[in-house]
C-alpha positions in Angstrom: -15.3 -34.8 73.9 -17.1 -38.1 72.7 -15.9 -41.2 74.3 -16.0 -43.4 71.3 -13.6 -45.5 69.4 -12.2 -43.4 67.6 -12.5 -40.4 70.0 -13.9 -37.2 68.7 -13.5 -33.7 70.3 -14.8 -30.4 69.3 -14.5 -26.8 70.5 -16.6 -23.9 69.1 -18.1 -23.8 65.7 -18.3 -26.5 62.9 -17.5 -25.1 59.5 -21.3 -25.0 58.5 -22.0 -23.1 61.8 -19.1 -20.6 61.2 -20.2 -20.1 57.4 -23.5 -19.2 58.7 -22.4 -16.7 61.5 -19.3 -15.1 59.7 -19.7 -15.8 55.8 -16.3 -16.6 54.5 -14.3 -19.0 56.5 -11.0 -20.9 56.1 -11.1 -24.7 57.2 -7.5 -26.4 57.4 -7.1 -30.0 58.1 -4.1 -31.5 59.7 -3.6 -35.3 59.0 -2.3 -36.7 62.3 -0.5 -39.6 60.5 2.3 -36.9 60.1 2.6 -36.4 63.9 5.7 -38.5 65.2 3.7 -39.7 68.3 0.9 -41.0 65.9 3.6 -42.8 63.9 5.2 -44.5 67.1 1.8 -45.8 68.4 0.4 -46.4 64.9 -2.9 -44.3 65.0 -4.5 -42.0 62.6 -6.9 -39.1 62.9 -7.3 -35.3 62.1 -7.1 -31.9 63.2 -9.5 -29.4 61.8 -9.3 -25.8 62.4 -11.9 -23.3 61.3 -11.2 -19.5 61.5 -13.3 -16.6 60.2 -11.6 -15.2 57.1 -8.9 -13.2 58.1 -10.0 -13.5 61.8 -9.9 -15.4 64.8 -10.2 -19.1 65.3 -13.8 -20.1 65.8 -13.7 -23.9 65.8 -11.2 -26.7 66.6 -12.0 -30.3 65.9 -10.0 -33.5 66.3 -11.0 -37.1 65.6 -8.9 -40.3 65.9 -7.5 -42.7 68.4 -6.3 -41.2 71.6 -7.4 -37.5 70.6 -8.6 -37.2 74.2 -5.1 -36.1 74.9 -5.4 -33.1 73.0 -8.7 -31.9 74.1 -7.1 -29.9 77.1 -4.9 -27.9 74.7 -7.6 -27.6 72.2 -9.9 -25.8 74.5 -7.0 -23.6 75.9 -6.4 -22.4 72.3 -9.9 -21.7 71.6 -11.3 -20.4 75.1 -7.7 -18.7 76.2 -8.4 -20.2 79.9 -8.0 -23.5 81.4 -11.2 -25.8 81.3 -10.4 -29.3 82.2 -12.6 -32.1 80.4 -13.5 -35.2 82.3 -12.2 -38.0 82.2 -9.0 -37.2 80.6 -5.4 -37.1 81.7 -5.4 -33.4 81.1 -7.6 -32.7 84.2 -4.9 -34.1 86.5 -3.0 -30.8 86.0 -6.0 -28.8 86.8 -6.6 -31.0 90.0 -2.8 -30.8 91.0 -3.1 -27.0 90.9 -6.2 -27.1 93.0 -4.7 -29.4 95.4 -1.6 -27.0 95.8 -4.3 -24.3 96.6 -5.9 -26.7 99.2 -9.1 -27.2 97.2 -8.7 -30.7 95.8 -11.8 -32.1 93.8 -10.6 -35.7 94.0 -8.1 -37.1 96.7 -6.7 -40.5 96.2 -4.5 -42.7 98.4 
């Protein structure tokens, strides 16, 4: 996650790195202006998916205002296990689970 304006998040390989490793790849870009939430808050951006030809997802990249909200799900799709990026609102879910297990990383109030 790069905290900038607009925000940028990447998980896995870029298209170029995937081509080097896998040869043929498929790259799909989804324009976030088609998303209802983005229309409501009037923001733009894109999601780029990179997959090995007829194979697994090898990269997921997002850019735009407020895309930090997507990084938690992006890493879950890519890694298939939860890893909370910080600071994001997504990490609150991981912290809540750790607190429930009596292992809170941050305690406030």
